[in-house]
C-alpha positions as CSV (number, residue, x, y, z in Angstrom):
1,M,10.6,-9.6,-18.7
2,A,14.4,-8.7,-18.8
3,P,17.1,-10.7,-17.2
4,D,17.4,-7.9,-14.1
5,S,13.7,-7.9,-13.4
6,V,14.0,-11.4,-12.1
7,V,13.5,-11.6,-7.9
8,T,16.9,-12.5,-6.4
9,A,17.3,-12.4,-2.6
10,P,18.2,-8.7,-1.2
11,A,21.8,-7.9,-1.5
12,T,22.0,-5.8,1.5
13,S,20.8,-6.0,5.2
14,K,18.9,-3.0,4.7
15,I,15.1,-3.6,6.5
16,V,11.7,-2.2,5.5
17,V,10.0,0.0,7.9
18,V,6.3,-0.1,7.4
19,V,4.1,2.8,9.2
20,G,0.4,2.4,8.9
21,A,-2.8,0.5,10.2
22,I,-3.5,-2.8,11.9
23,N,-7.0,-4.3,11.1
24,V,-9.2,-7.4,11.6
25,D,-11.3,-8.0,8.1
26,L,-14.4,-9.1,8.6
27,V,-15.5,-10.2,4.9
28,V,-19.0,-11.1,3.1
29,V,-18.5,-12.2,-0.6
30,A,-21.7,-11.3,-1.9
31,D,-22.9,-11.7,-6.1
32,R,-23.1,-7.9,-6.1
33,L,-21.9,-4.8,-4.0
34,P,-24.8,-3.4,-2.1
35,R,-26.2,0.1,-3.4
36,P,-27.3,3.0,-0.8
37,G,-29.7,1.9,1.2
38,E,-29.4,-1.7,0.1
39,T,-28.5,-5.1,2.1
40,V,-26.9,-7.9,0.1
41,V,-26.4,-11.5,1.5
42,G,-23.5,-13.6,1.3
43,P,-22.9,-17.4,2.2
44,R,-20.9,-16.8,5.3
45,L,-18.5,-14.4,7.0
46,Q,-14.9,-14.7,7.2
47,R,-12.5,-13.2,9.3
48,Y,-8.6,-12.2,8.1
49,G,-5.9,-10.0,9.3
50,G,-5.9,-6.8,7.2
51,G,-5.0,-3.2,7.8
52,K,-2.7,-1.2,4.7
53,G,0.2,-1.0,7.1
54,A,0.4,-4.4,8.3
55,N,-1.1,-6.0,4.9
56,A,2.0,-4.4,3.0
57,A,4.3,-5.6,6.1
58,V,3.5,-9.3,5.4
59,A,3.8,-8.5,1.5
60,A,7.3,-7.2,2.1
61,A,8.3,-10.4,4.2
62,R,7.0,-13.0,1.6
63,A,8.9,-11.3,-0.9
64,G,11.8,-11.6,1.3
65,A,12.5,-8.0,3.2
66,A,13.6,-8.0,6.5
67,V,10.2,-5.9,8.2
68,R,9.5,-3.6,11.1
69,L,5.9,-3.0,11.6
70,V,4.6,0.3,13.6
71,G,1.3,0.8,14.5
72,A,-1.0,0.0,17.4
73,V,-3.6,-2.5,18.6
74,G,-5.8,-3.0,21.3
75,A,-5.3,-4.7,24.5
76,D,-8.0,-7.7,23.7
77,D,-7.9,-11.0,22.0
78,T,-7.9,-9.4,18.4
79,G,-4.7,-7.5,19.2
80,S,-3.3,-10.4,20.6
81,S,-3.8,-12.9,17.9
82,T,-2.9,-10.0,15.2
83,I,0.4,-10.0,16.3
84,D,1.3,-13.7,17.0
85,E,0.0,-13.9,12.9
86,L,2.8,-11.0,12.1
87,R,4.9,-12.7,14.0
88,A,4.4,-15.6,12.4
89,H,5.1,-13.9,9.1
90,G,8.8,-12.9,10.5
91,I,7.5,-9.5,10.8
92,D,9.3,-7.7,13.8
93,V,6.1,-6.4,16.2
94,S,8.4,-4.5,18.6
95,G,7.3,-1.2,17.3
96,I,3.5,-2.0,17.8
97,A,1.9,-0.2,20.6
98,V,-0.6,-2.5,22.7
99,L,-3.2,0.2,24.0
100,P,-5.5,-0.9,27.2
101,D,-8.0,2.0,26.4
102,E,-8.5,1.3,22.7
103,A,-9.9,-1.6,20.4
104,T,-8.2,-3.5,17.5
105,G,-9.1,-1.7,14.3
106,V,-11.5,-3.8,12.1
107,A,-12.4,-3.2,8.4
108,L,-16.1,-4.3,7.0
109,I,-15.5,-5.4,3.6
110,V,-18.1,-6.9,0.6
111,V,-16.5,-8.5,-2.0
112,D,-18.3,-8.8,-5.2
113,R,-18.4,-11.8,-8.0
114,W,-15.9,-10.1,-10.0
115,G,-13.5,-9.1,-7.1
116,E,-14.1,-5.8,-6.7
117,N,-15.0,-4.4,-3.1
118,Q,-16.3,-1.8,-0.6
119,I,-14.5,-1.2,2.4
120,A,-15.4,0.4,5.6
121,V,-13.0,0.9,8.7
122,G,-13.3,1.2,12.3
123,A,-9.9,2.8,13.1
124,G,-9.7,1.6,16.7
125,A,-5.9,2.0,18.0
126,N,-5.0,3.0,14.9
127,S,-6.3,6.5,15.4
128,A,-4.1,6.4,18.8
129,V,-1.0,6.1,16.7
130,T,1.4,9.1,17.9
131,P,4.0,11.3,16.3
132,H,6.0,10.3,19.4
133,Q,5.5,6.5,18.8
134,V,6.4,6.9,14.9
135,S,9.6,9.1,15.7
136,K,11.1,7.0,18.8
137,T,10.8,3.4,16.5
138,L,12.0,5.4,13.2
139,S,15.1,6.4,15.2
140,E,16.2,3.1,16.3
141,V,15.9,1.9,12.7
142,L,16.7,4.2,10.1
143,D,20.5,3.6,10.2
144,R,19.5,0.0,9.1
145,A,16.5,1.0,6.7
146,G,16.7,0.5,2.9
147,C,13.0,1.7,2.8
148,V,10.0,3.9,4.8
149,L,6.6,2.7,3.5
150,V,4.0,5.0,5.1
151,S,0.1,5.0,4.7
152,T,-2.6,7.0,5.6
153,E,-4.8,5.2,7.9
154,I,-3.2,6.5,10.9
155,P,-3.5,10.3,12.6
156,E,-1.9,12.9,9.8
157,E,0.3,14.1,12.1
158,S,2.1,11.0,12.7
159,V,1.8,10.2,9.3
160,A,3.7,13.5,8.8
161,A,6.4,12.3,11.3
162,A,7.4,9.2,9.6
163,V,7.9,10.8,5.7
164,E,9.8,13.8,7.5
165,A,11.9,11.3,9.5
166,A,12.7,9.1,6.6
167,T,13.5,11.6,4.2
168,S,15.7,13.9,6.6
169,S,17.7,10.9,7.1
170,G,18.2,10.1,3.0
171,V,16.0,7.0,3.5
172,P,14.2,6.4,0.2
173,C,10.3,7.1,1.3
174,I,6.8,5.4,-0.3
175,L,4.2,7.5,0.9
176,N,0.6,5.4,-0.2
177,P,-1.9,8.2,-0.1
178,A,-4.9,5.6,0.8
179,P,-6.9,7.1,2.3
180,V,-5.9,10.6,0.7
181,V,-6.0,13.1,4.0
182,P,-5.0,16.8,3.7
183,A,-1.5,16.2,4.9
184,V,-0.7,14.1,1.6
185,L,-0.1,17.2,-0.6
186,R,1.6,19.4,2.2
187,L,4.1,16.4,2.6
188,L,5.0,16.3,-0.9
189,R,8.0,18.9,0.0
190,Y,9.6,16.3,1.3
191,G,9.9,14.4,-1.6
192,P,8.5,11.0,-0.7
193,L,7.6,8.6,-3.6
194,L,3.7,9.0,-4.1
195,T,1.7,5.8,-4.9
196,P,-1.8,6.7,-5.8
197,N,-4.3,4.6,-8.1
198,A,-6.4,6.6,-10.0
199,T,-9.0,7.7,-8.2
200,E,-6.4,9.0,-5.2
201,L,-4.4,11.0,-8.1
202,N,-7.8,12.6,-8.8
203,A,-8.6,13.5,-5.5
204,L,-5.4,15.0,-4.9
205,V,-5.2,16.9,-7.8
206,A,-8.6,18.3,-7.3
207,A,-7.5,19.2,-3.8
208,R,-4.5,21.1,-5.4
209,D,-6.5,22.5,-8.7
210,E,-10.1,22.8,-7.9
211,T,-11.0,23.6,-11.4
212,L,-10.0,20.9,-13.8
213,S,-11.1,20.9,-17.5
214,D,-13.5,18.1,-18.7
215,S,-10.9,16.6,-20.9
216,H,-8.7,15.8,-17.9
217,K,-11.1,14.2,-15.7
218,I,-11.1,10.8,-14.7
219,Q,-14.1,8.9,-14.5
220,N,-13.2,5.5,-12.5
221,D,-10.6,3.5,-10.8
222,F,-9.1,2.0,-13.9
223,P,-9.1,4.7,-16.7
224,D,-8.0,4.1,-20.4
225,D,-7.0,7.5,-21.1
226,L,-3.0,7.5,-20.3
227,P,-2.6,11.2,-21.4
228,A,-4.9,12.4,-18.6
229,V,-3.6,10.3,-15.8
230,T,0.1,11.1,-16.8
231,E,-0.9,15.1,-16.7
232,R,-2.4,14.7,-13.5
233,A,0.7,12.7,-12.1
234,R,2.9,15.5,-13.4
235,K,1.3,18.1,-11.6
236,L,2.3,16.3,-8.3
237,T,5.7,15.8,-9.4
238,R,6.3,19.1,-10.1
239,M,4.9,19.5,-6.1
240,S,7.5,16.4,-5.3
241,R,10.0,17.0,-7.6
242,A,10.3,13.3,-6.9
243,P,8.7,9.9,-9.2
244,V,5.0,9.4,-8.8
245,V,3.8,5.7,-9.4
246,V,0.0,5.3,-10.4
247,T,-1.4,1.9,-9.8
248,M,-4.2,1.1,-12.4
249,G,-5.3,-2.3,-11.4
250,G,-5.5,-4.7,-14.5
251,Q,-3.9,-1.9,-17.0
252,G,-0.8,-2.0,-14.9
253,A,1.3,1.0,-13.3
254,L,2.0,4.3,-14.7
255,I,5.6,5.8,-13.8
256,V,6.1,9.6,-14.1
257,N,9.6,11.4,-13.0
258,P,10.2,14.7,-11.9
259,D,11.2,15.4,-15.8
260,G,8.0,14.6,-17.0
261,H,9.1,11.5,-18.9
262,A,6.3,8.5,-18.0
263,E,6.2,5.1,-18.5
264,H,3.3,2.8,-18.9
265,L,4.0,-0.7,-17.2
266,P,1.3,-3.5,-18.2
267,A,0.1,-6.1,-15.8
268,P,0.1,-9.6,-16.7
269,P,-3.4,-11.4,-17.1
270,A,-4.9,-12.4,-13.9
271,A,-7.8,-14.5,-12.5
272,V,-9.5,-12.1,-10.1
273,R,-11.4,-13.3,-7.1
274,D,-10.6,-10.5,-4.5
275,T,-8.8,-6.9,-5.4
276,T,-8.5,-6.0,-1.8
277,G,-4.9,-6.9,-0.9
278,A,-3.9,-5.9,-4.4
279,G,-2.8,-2.4,-3.5
280,D,-1.4,-3.5,-0.2
281,T,0.8,-6.1,-2.0
282,F,1.8,-3.8,-4.5
283,N,3.6,-1.1,-2.3
284,G,4.8,-3.9,0.1
285,V,6.6,-5.7,-2.6
286,L,7.6,-2.4,-4.4
287,A,9.3,-1.2,-0.6
288,A,11.1,-4.7,-0.2
289,R,12.4,-4.5,-3.9
290,L,14.0,-0.6,-3.5
291,A,15.5,-1.7,0.0
292,A,17.2,-4.7,-1.8
293,G,18.7,-2.2,-4.5
294,D,16.6,-2.6,-7.4
295,S,16.1,0.5,-9.5
296,L,12.4,2.0,-9.8
297,G,11.5,0.7,-13.1
298,V,12.6,-2.8,-12.4
299,A,10.8,-3.2,-8.6
300,V,7.6,-1.5,-10.1
301,R,7.5,-4.0,-12.7
302,T,8.1,-6.8,-10.0
303,A,5.2,-5.4,-7.7
304,I,2.9,-5.2,-10.6
305,V,3.4,-8.9,-10.9
306,A,2.9,-9.5,-7.1
307,A,-0.1,-7.9,-7.0
308,S,-1.3,-9.6,-10.2
309,I,-0.9,-13.0,-8.4
310,S,-2.4,-11.9,-5.3
311,V,-5.9,-11.1,-6.4
312,A,-6.7,-15.0,-7.4
313,H,-7.6,-15.5,-3.5
314,V,-10.2,-14.2,-1.2
315,G,-8.7,-12.1,1.5
316,A,-6.2,-9.4,1.4
317,R,-3.3,-11.5,2.3
318,A,-4.2,-14.9,1.4
319,G,-2.7,-14.4,-1.8
320,M,0.5,-12.4,-1.4
321,P,3.0,-14.6,-3.3
322,T,6.7,-15.6,-2.1
323,A,9.6,-14.2,-3.6
324,A,9.7,-17.6,-5.5
325,L,6.2,-17.3,-6.7
326,I,6.9,-13.6,-7.9
327,A,10.3,-14.7,-9.7
328,A,8.0,-17.3,-11.7
329,G,5.7,-15.1,-12.5
330,L,8.2,-12.7,-13.8
331,R,9.8,-15.3,-16.0
332,S,6.4,-16.1,-17.7
333,S,5.0,-12.6,-17.9
């Protein structure tokens, strides 16, 4: 790894603002994932903090960034403990709304022996995050923000409010389209940095162009057909005039620039126990490093290493590495 790829402390005081969902994850580890209509049994139920927004915020904070999280929880014991946990990670929780008429979001997760997962989410308070809340909070911090990271488990109009506010202020904006929602394609005209995985990329391009040739079909989350993935990402860069970073699990990530140039960055070997938080780790660390002034290539390399470290533990946040661990991983990769 090149010397300039080693993690250093942020060179500026710019903060990361994360706009997204806050959940509690209820996790069962079983031998395999259930098929439709099937029940699988694991030895125990485990409870973790979750939600793509909250997870990415924790990842960014552990990587050394100052972070403000914008989201919502219910006025219940779960919401209170969730806020306390986020505060303990050093995250500014002043942008989190506590809603008396909503329950805190919950994700139901099954993880198999290979670390793959299935997830169903009850959105709860996440579905009540409003554009007004997002716009008001961002207006208070955009002058100090080095990156705004937005994910799509909150209402589409609130996602749009975040992307529009960040890009109109000239602040780098990452849009993580997980899950894929119709607003994502509409928001590409604002030029966010899009970070889909291969399945999300497939869905976005299918939505843009319903007729895809057989030679360009992607069969799973971790395709080895890089030319097909590259061509699909290029379709999105033509819409956004901004880079697209496709995350590819154990195969690393693919950066496709607006000029069509593509670079595949491999992932280091990893001992996989649970991939639930890998994407959130990637996006959080990517935001942290962009806010610190890294180039996109260096930031992506750092995020890949961080995500590879994270999958060695069960639970979305349990394996999220500190800046020191990321630096060590970069030196050994």
